[in-house]
N, C-alpha and C positions, 0 to 999 in steps of 0.2 A: 394028311399033311405031316411032314416030319417035325420032330421036336426042335426047339431052338435053344441055344446056349446063352445064358446071361452071365457076364463076367463083371465083377466089381473088385477092384484091387487084386488080391491074389486068390479070390474065391470064384468058383464057377458053379453055376446051377443049370440044370436041364429042365426046361418047361415043356411039358407034354401037351398034346392037342386039347385035352379037356380040362387042363389046369388053369387056374387064375393065380398068377404069381404076384404076391403083394410085397411091397417094400416100404420101409419107413422106420419109425421108432419101434414098431412091433410088426412081425410078419415073417415071410419066408426069408427075406434079406433084412436083417436089422442094421440100419445105418448108424444110429446113435441112440441107444436106449436110455441114456442119462439126460438127453436134451429134451426137457419138458416143453420147449417151444416148437419142436418138430411134431408133425401130425403122426398119429399111430400108423396110418397108412398114407404115405405121400403119393404113391402111385401103384398102378397095376399093369401087368402085361398079360394079355389073353388073346386067343384066336377068335376072330369074328368072321365067319364064313371061310374065305380062302386067304385071308390076310391076318397077320399078327398086329395087334393094336397096343400102343403104349398110352396110358391115360395118366395125366397129372391131376391128382386130387388135392394137392396142397394149395393153400392160399396163404399168403400172397407170393409164393416162391415160384420162380421159373425152374424148370427141370432140364438141366443140360444132358444131352444124349450124344454119345460118340459111337457110331456103328463101326464095324470092322474096316470099312472103307476109309475111316479116319476123318470124314467130314462131320464136324461138330455142329450141332444145332440145339435149340432150346424150345421146349413146349411152354407157352405162357401158362400162368397159374389159373386155377379155378375150373377144373373139370374138363380141360381140353384134351384132345386125343390126336394121335398121329398113327 
């Protein structure tokens, strides 16, 4: 399966098949390292079989997601995945 691109602001990251991409206060994508209220890992992106899965590990925060199609959605908090 081909790699996927993750874009945040002006940064772009390539996530390969066997990678687990972590984002939060600490990780592959650092969102805000000075914010001690943010989880070290807010979420992950990884391949599961033939699909890519985004998992929200943050509590109690929803995780807004906007794919390239422009349709915005949000993952509820607490370990949910899409």
